[in-house]
C-alpha positions as CSV (number, residue, x, y, z in Angstrom):
1,M,98.0,117.9,130.4
2,K,94.8,116.1,131.4
3,I,95.3,113.2,133.9
4,F,92.9,110.4,134.3
5,R,92.9,107.4,136.7
6,G,91.3,104.7,134.5
7,F,89.6,105.4,131.2
8,H,85.9,105.7,132.1
9,H,85.8,109.5,132.5
10,P,84.1,112.3,130.6
11,G,86.7,114.5,129.1
12,I,89.0,111.7,128.0
13,A,89.8,112.1,124.3
14,G,87.7,109.8,122.0
15,A,90.7,109.1,119.8
16,C,94.4,109.3,120.5
17,A,98.0,108.5,119.5
18,L,99.2,106.3,122.3
19,T,102.3,105.0,123.9
20,I,102.4,102.6,126.8
21,G,105.0,102.2,129.5
22,N,106.1,103.0,133.0
23,F,108.2,106.1,132.1
24,D,110.1,106.2,135.3
25,G,112.6,109.0,135.1
26,V,111.5,110.1,131.5
27,H,115.1,109.8,130.2
28,R,116.3,110.8,126.7
29,G,115.0,107.7,125.1
30,H,111.5,108.4,126.6
31,Q,111.8,112.0,125.5
32,A,112.6,110.9,121.9
33,M,109.6,108.5,122.0
34,L,107.3,111.3,123.3
35,A,108.5,113.7,120.6
36,L,107.6,111.2,117.9
37,L,104.2,110.5,119.6
38,N,103.4,114.2,119.7
39,S,104.3,114.5,116.0
40,E,102.1,111.6,115.1
41,A,99.2,112.9,117.1
42,A,99.5,116.3,115.4
43,H,99.7,114.7,112.0
44,R,96.6,112.6,112.7
45,G,94.6,115.4,114.4
46,V,94.2,113.5,117.7
47,E,95.6,113.9,121.2
48,S,98.8,112.4,122.4
49,C,98.3,110.0,125.2
50,V,100.5,108.0,127.6
51,L,99.1,104.9,129.3
52,T,101.0,104.1,132.4
53,F,100.4,101.9,135.4
54,E,100.4,102.3,139.2
55,P,101.8,100.4,140.9
56,H,104.5,99.3,138.5
57,P,103.7,95.8,137.3
58,R,106.9,94.4,138.8
59,D,105.9,96.0,142.2
60,Y,102.5,94.2,141.9
61,F,104.1,90.8,141.2
62,A,106.7,91.3,143.9
63,G,103.8,91.7,146.4
64,V,101.8,88.8,145.0
65,H,104.8,86.5,145.3
66,H,105.9,87.9,148.6
67,K,109.3,88.8,147.1
68,P,109.8,92.5,147.8
69,D,113.4,92.3,146.4
70,L,111.9,91.8,142.9
71,A,110.3,95.3,143.0
72,P,112.3,97.8,141.0
73,A,113.8,100.8,142.6
74,R,112.0,104.0,141.5
75,I,113.7,107.0,140.1
76,G,110.8,109.3,140.8
77,T,107.3,109.4,142.2
78,L,104.1,109.3,140.1
79,R,103.8,113.0,140.5
80,D,107.4,113.4,139.2
81,K,106.5,111.2,136.2
82,L,103.3,113.2,135.4
83,T,105.3,116.5,135.7
84,E,107.9,115.2,133.2
85,L,105.3,113.9,130.8
86,A,103.5,117.3,130.8
87,R,106.9,119.0,130.2
88,C,107.4,116.8,127.2
89,G,104.1,118.0,125.7
90,V,101.9,115.0,126.3
91,Q,98.2,116.0,126.1
92,Q,96.7,113.3,128.3
93,T,98.0,110.6,130.6
94,V,95.9,107.7,131.7
95,V,97.0,105.9,134.9
96,L,95.6,102.4,135.1
97,P,95.7,100.5,138.4
98,F,97.8,97.4,137.9
99,D,95.8,94.8,139.8
100,A,94.8,91.1,139.6
101,K,92.2,91.8,136.9
102,L,94.6,93.6,134.6
103,A,97.4,91.1,135.3
104,A,95.0,88.3,134.2
105,Q,93.8,90.0,131.0
106,S,94.6,88.3,127.7
107,P,96.6,90.3,125.2
108,E,93.5,90.3,122.9
109,A,91.2,91.6,125.6
110,F,93.8,94.3,126.5
111,I,93.8,95.5,122.8
112,D,90.0,95.5,122.6
113,E,89.0,96.7,126.0
114,V,91.8,99.1,126.9
115,L,93.4,100.3,123.7
116,L,90.3,100.5,121.4
117,Q,87.2,100.8,123.6
118,G,88.8,102.5,126.5
119,L,91.3,104.9,124.8
120,G,90.3,105.0,121.1
121,A,93.8,104.4,119.9
122,K,94.4,105.3,116.3
123,Y,98.2,105.0,116.5
124,V,100.2,103.0,119.1
125,L,103.9,103.5,119.6
126,V,105.9,101.0,121.6
127,G,109.5,100.2,122.5
128,D,111.4,97.4,121.0
129,D,111.0,95.2,124.1
130,F,107.3,95.8,124.6
131,R,105.2,93.0,126.0
132,F,101.6,93.0,127.3
133,G,98.8,90.9,128.5
134,R,98.6,87.9,130.8
135,Q,102.1,86.4,131.3
136,R,103.5,89.0,128.9
137,A,102.1,86.9,126.0
138,G,101.5,89.8,123.7
139,D,104.3,91.3,121.6
140,Y,104.8,93.8,118.8
141,A,103.9,91.3,116.1
142,M,100.6,90.5,117.8
143,L,99.9,94.2,118.3
144,D,100.8,95.0,114.7
145,A,98.5,92.2,113.4
146,A,95.7,93.5,115.5
147,G,96.2,97.0,114.2
148,Q,96.0,95.8,110.6
149,A,92.8,93.8,111.4
150,K,91.1,96.5,113.5
151,G,92.2,99.7,111.8
152,F,94.9,101.3,114.0
153,D,98.6,101.9,113.1
154,V,101.4,100.4,115.2
155,A,105.0,101.5,115.3
156,R,108.0,100.4,117.2
157,M,110.9,102.6,118.3
158,N,114.3,101.0,118.9
159,S,116.2,101.6,122.1
160,Y,117.8,105.0,122.2
161,E,121.5,105.0,123.0
162,V,123.7,107.9,124.2
163,H,127.4,107.5,124.5
164,G,127.1,103.7,124.5
165,L,124.6,103.7,127.4
């Protein structure tokens, strides 16, 4: 698996099937999502790509607001996450620094600058609770409408449940 910090690097795929998230622990739901992502990437002839963030956005906001108790407990390290993503067959992972600039970015700018210009997304798979952009203003409906207007496919995967959990 190729790993990039940011998306301005030679060697990053020019087109991809993408999913976005923190993927802490890479549990069964994540594994099902990554299997679907890999299948869609193969079907479209592009690389599978995970976009993740470091620090976790909630870690960032906990620091900004001086409320460390708001930071989520981590199941694993970034290295653990990357190892698990590679084990699941992901072809490239892009780790974006979650900082003030990214936190302030509008959903529309995130779509244009990160998903399209930065990563060349042709297919975007998100979870059923996916939110993005400044103040979490972007949602699946906005992403799907942008996909229809700008020529990329969007899919949503419902939460994965095992034995009622």
